[in-house]
KOLMARMI-441901 format. One record per residue (C-alpha): residue in three letters; z, x, y. Coordinates in steps of 0.2 Angstrom, whole numbers, plus 5000, padded with zeros to 4 digits. Each point is the difference from the previous one (the first is absolute). Example, Ala and Ser with C-alpha at 12.3 -4.5 7.8 and 13.67 -1.06 7.14 Angstrom:
BEGIN
ala503950624978ser499750065017
***
This chain:
BEGIN
met500049995000arg499750075018thr501550025012gly498949925013leu500150065019leu501149935012leu498949935011thr500749955017leu499049955016leu501150045017ala499049965016val500250115014ser500749865008cys501149944990ala501050174998ser501750015008pro500150075018ala500950144996ser498850064985his498649995009glu500650085017ser500550144989gly498850014988glu498250065001ser498849884997val498850034986asp498749854991leu500550064981leu501950074993ile499850034981ser501850064994gly501450034988gly498750104986thr499950174994val498750075012val498850134993thr499050075013met498950124992asp500350115016ala499650205000asp502249994997phe500049864986thr501249935012val500749854991tyr501149865008asp501349914987pro500249895008gly498749995014phe499149895013val498250015007ala499549935014val498349945008arg499249965016glu498249945000asp499250104986arg500950164999ile501850054994val501250055015ala501550044994leu500650054981gly501950054994pro501449974992leu500649815001ala501450055010asp498950025014val499149834998ser501149905012arg499250105016tyr498449864996ser499649835001ala498749934992val498849845001arg500150014980ser501150104988leu500050024981glu501450034993val499650114984ala501750054991asp499550054983thr498350095001ile498850155005val499150005016leu498550114997pro498550045013gly498549894993leu499350084984ile498150085003asn498849994986gly498650145004his498649944988gln499549814998his498449904996ala500849845004pro498649864997met500150074981thr501749884997leu498949894993phe499350134987arg501750024992gly500050054983leu498249995000gly499350124987ser501750094994asp500250164991leu498550085003lys499450155007leu499550025018met498150005000asp500149874985trp501049895010leu499250005017thr498150014989arg500349844987tyr501349895012ile500450045018leu498250045007pro499249854990ala501349895007glu500050065018ser498149985001lys500249824993asn501649965012val500350095014asp499749905015arg501049985018asn500849854992phe500650094984val500650175011phe501149925009trp501049884988gly500350164991ala500450085013leu501449865006leu500650004982ala500350205002ala500749995016thr501249844992glu500550134986met500350155010leu500949935014glu501249904985ser500250194993gly500450095017thr498450065004thr499549975016thr498850155004phe498650024989ala498350125001asp498549914991met498150024997tyr498849854995tyr498749905005phe499949855015glu501550125006glu500149885015glu500449854988val501650104995ala500050035016arg500349825004ala501149974984ile501450125004ser499949945018thr500649824993ala501350064987gly500550125017met500150184993arg499250175002gly498550084993ile498950145003leu498249944995gly498750114994gln498249914999thr499350094984ile498550095002ile499250034983gly498150054995phe499349864989pro500149815004ala501649925003pro500649835001asp500050005020tyr498750145005thr498550074990thr499750155008pro501450145006glu499149995016glu500449835002ala501850014995leu500050145012lys499549885015gly501249854992ala501250145000glu499850035019gln500149845004phe501649964990ile500750135010val499649945017asp500549824998trp501750054991lys500750195009asp501049925010asp500949874990pro502150034998leu499849994983val498250064992thr499750165002pro498150024995ala499450154990val498350074990ala500250014981pro498450104991his500549964983ser500050164993pro499050165000tyr499049974982thr499449825009cys499650065018ser498650125002arg500350165013glu499349915014val501049844997leu501550115001asp499650105015ala499649815008cys501749934995arg500850145007glu499050015017leu500549795001ala501750034999glu500050145012lys499049905012his501349875000asp501650104997val500449894982pro500650044983leu499050094986ile500349934982ile499350064985his500350004980leu499950184997ala500350114983glu500649834989thr499350064984arg499250134990asp498349904999glu500150005019val500250204999arg498750024989gln498849905009val500450065018glu499850194991glu498349954994ser499249955014thr500950105015gly500450154990phe501749995006arg501749904994pro500349855010val501350075013thr499250165002tyr498349915004leu500949895012asn500850175007glu498250085001ile499349845007gly501350005017phe500849824991leu501650055000val500849985015asp501549925007arg499649834998leu499550014982ile501249874990ala499550064982ala500649884986his500450064983val499650215002ile500250034982trp499050134994ala500250115015arg500550214997glu501350095010glu498750075010glu499249825004ile502049945004arg499850155013met498549925007leu501049835001gln501450105007glu499050095015his499049855005gly501349875000val499349884987gly501349844995val500149994983ile500549814993his500550034980asn499749854989pro501150044985glu499749814990ser498249995002asn499650174994met501250004985lys499349824994leu498050075004ala500850174991ser499250105015gly501150114999thr501850055010ala499950085018pro500650155005val501549955011pro501250105000leu498850155003leu499249875014leu501849995008glu500450204998ala498750045008gly500449895016val498549864996asp500549835008val500249894985gly500149785000leu500149904984gly498849874997thr499849864987asp498150004999gly499249834998ala500849874989ala498350024988ser500750154993asn502150015004asn500249844996asn501049965014leu500550055020asp501950054999leu500250165008leu501850024995gln499549994982glu498650115002ala501750125008asp500749994984thr498450044992met499750165009ala501750084999lys500149964981leu497950074997his500550185009lys501650014991his499149974983ser498550105004thr500950155005gly501449994988asp501150025016pro501249855003thr500250075015val498349985008ile499749875012pro501849935002ala500349825005arg500150055020val498250085000ala499249864991leu500749875015val499250145010thr498349964993ala500349815002thr500550035019ile499850135012gly499250114988ser498849865002ala499949995016arg499650195002ala498749994987leu499149885011asp500650075016leu501149845006glu501650095000ala500249985020asp500349834995leu500449944983gly500850074984ser501650015007leu501449915009glu500250095015val500249955019gly498349985008lys499049954982lys499249864997ala501449844995asp499550014980leu501249984987val500549944984val501649934993leu500350024982gly501349884992leu501450094988gly500449804992glu499250074980ala501050104990ser499150155000ala500450015017val501650054998pro501050125002val499250085014tyr500550194998asp498350075008pro498849885011tyr498550094996ala500250024983leu500549824999val498449945009val498850094991tyr500950004983ser500749844999leu499149885011his498449915003gly499149915013ser500749844992ala501650065008val499149975018glu500849875009thr499450025018val498550095009ile499750035019val498550075005asn499850055020gly501449925003arg499749834993val500749934982val498749984990val500849974983glu501749914997asp501249974985gly498550094990arg498649885006ile498650045011leu500249895017thr498150025006val499049944985asp499749844992arg500550064983glu499349834991glu498450005006leu499850194997trp500449984984arg498749854999gln498650115006val500550124988glu499849924987arg498249935004leu499450185004arg500950054983asp499049874991lys498450055011val500050174992ile500249954981arg498549915002ser499150145008leu500350104986glu499449874988glu498249995008
***
């Protein structure tokens, strides 16, 4: 059972004269829980409070100091853990509608036998909107407030997450063969530029350019993608060194391994977000670090597709900014980033034979401030600090598996899952309360999902 949050709505006009005069006025006050800040000193306030004005954190600290503030709305959250909003560094949000399709296959078999045919027959604007809205609902209800995405019709992903009230770095995919939205890379590049122009000033959406990979995009296309990202000063997203097959294909066509090839053509730049990076040698890891490339680790997807184990301990040791992602729900099959952090820590302990590798605190770093650094968002997101955006998650401790608490990092990573989420705040706005999203009509969403699932089944039987 959930402990529930005692949510008390307090109007400033109804506050006592003494408290109003003595307390600094804020819009939202979250108090009573264990505040795990994820700042540079790993400060924990137990119990603590966080004060929000508009979309920013204006104060936080021990609960004894909360009386300095009076709030329009107060959330009393005793017996909880308060975290910065989780950041999912790699996603294909609309692929929630392919969840469970063609399981237990190798990556190339899975893509060619199921995913690519299903995409060619089903993916349109309507499909992308509802799939992305489903992903946003799942992510918000499990504590993710920001994600990086690459897919087709990315403007529909933007529309969906704006509806849900979450953040996204959204990359319009460029690929070297006909896609559901554009038939050529040149058309896709034009579409990507229009998407950037249309959404660049949005408070929640950061548009990006997303060439699919070195093996599906020509040198000319990769160059054009980099130039477009530089022209508009937006992120650049790519799949990189994900499988042995990719390494072989890129070596055969270019004479270089994938990371080295991108280095040779000047594609390794500090705006680049590289997903997976499983098959990278030590000299290639140094290249990534030297150019400030952010790397996103996707352990559960990599494990399910048997793509390999990314050299995350070596990446971290080299000073590469490493974030955490779930990949799409078609290859995971859920978007629970707390579960992903648990898997990450245990995977690397197992693969190295060293139980001290990737401790719980490091795993939680990759899901918060680590992902923020990899996505170049650390100035605003990833930790609870004065001046940063008010993106917070409240985890309830009502389950038997949540007590006793000795180490909050170990508790969050090894004991809790997204189901522990009680409240989510994005940009100072409460979007999840009592574990349920407030911004989406779940019944209508479920109806649309079932309708689209039936369409996918029919299409694959034709």
